[in-house]
C-alpha positions in Angstrom: 25.2 -174.4 66.7 25.1 -174.8 63.0 22.1 -175.9 60.8 23.2 -179.5 60.5 23.5 -179.8 64.3 20.0 -178.5 64.6 18.7 -181.0 62.0 20.5 -183.9 63.7 19.2 -182.9 67.1 15.6 -182.7 65.8 16.0 -186.2 64.3 16.3 -187.5 67.9 13.1 -185.8 69.1 9.8 -187.6 69.7 7.0 -187.3 67.2 5.2 -185.0 69.5 8.2 -182.7 69.8 8.7 -182.7 66.1 5.0 -181.8 65.6 5.4 -178.9 68.1 8.5 -177.7 66.2 6.5 -177.9 63.0 3.7 -175.8 64.4 6.1 -173.3 65.8 7.9 -173.0 62.5 4.6 -172.5 60.7 3.6 -169.8 63.1 7.0 -168.0 62.7 6.7 -168.2 58.9 3.2 -166.7 59.1 4.4 -163.9 61.3 7.3 -163.1 59.1 5.1 -163.2 56.0 2.6 -160.8 57.7 5.4 -158.5 58.6 6.7 -158.6 55.0 3.1 -157.8 53.7 2.8 -155.0 56.2 6.1 -153.5 55.1 5.1 -153.8 51.4 1.9 -152.0 52.3 3.8 -149.2 54.0 6.1 -148.9 51.0 3.1 -148.7 48.7 1.5 -146.0 50.8 4.7 -144.0 50.7 5.0 -144.4 46.9 1.3 -143.3 46.5 1.9 -140.3 48.7 5.0 -139.4 46.6 3.1 -139.8 43.4 5.3 -142.8 42.3 2.3 -145.1 41.6 0.6 -145.1 38.2 -2.9 -146.5 37.7 -4.4 -147.3 34.4 -7.0 -149.6 32.9 -5.0 -149.7 29.7 -3.1 -153.0 29.8 -0.6 -151.9 27.1 0.2 -148.8 29.1 0.8 -151.0 32.2 3.0 -153.4 30.3 5.3 -150.6 29.3 6.0 -149.9 32.9 7.3 -153.4 33.5 10.9 -154.2 32.7 12.1 -157.3 30.9 13.4 -160.3 32.9 16.9 -159.6 31.6 16.8 -156.0 32.8 15.4 -157.1 36.2 18.2 -159.6 36.7 20.8 -156.9 36.2 19.3 -154.8 39.0 20.6 -155.0 42.6 18.7 -157.5 44.7 17.0 -154.9 46.9 15.7 -153.1 43.8 14.4 -156.4 42.4 12.6 -157.2 45.6 10.9 -153.8 45.5 9.8 -154.3 41.9 8.5 -157.8 42.5 6.7 -156.8 45.7 5.0 -154.0 43.9 3.9 -156.3 41.1 2.8 -158.9 43.6 0.6 -156.4 45.3 -1.0 -155.4 42.0 -1.7 -159.1 41.2 -3.1 -159.7 44.7 -5.6 -156.9 44.1 -6.5 -158.3 40.7 -7.1 -161.8 42.0 -9.1 -160.5 44.9 -11.4 -158.6 42.6 -11.6 -161.3 39.9 -12.8 -164.6 41.4 -13.1 -166.5 38.2 -9.7 -168.3 38.9 -11.2 -169.7 42.1 -14.0 -171.4 40.2 -11.4 -173.1 38.0 -9.9 -174.8 41.1 -13.1 -176.4 42.2 -12.9 -179.4 40.0 -11.8 -182.9 40.9 -8.1 -183.7 41.0 -7.1 -186.7 38.9 -3.7 -188.3 39.5 -2.3 -189.9 36.4 
């Protein structure tokens, strides 16, 4: 069965069945994301154990560690994923410690 067959089959389902599929897909996506986060954590632990991680409070020093977008695009996809996952983990930690950004999201939304 190909993707378009699945889509066409789902179109014929009842609303309740479509909602159940939606809930299942959301759960599957959450589980996959959790596994991805867990794998990134394991990779980070290995990198820390191997002395591959560098910590610094000097932003200029950290910027030098990051490669340019052009350099990143030239890398193999797996290497890019590792780099982006590492940067994502660093930003996650930053945003968990600095909650000022959450206060900015508290205002009213205005639709123009």
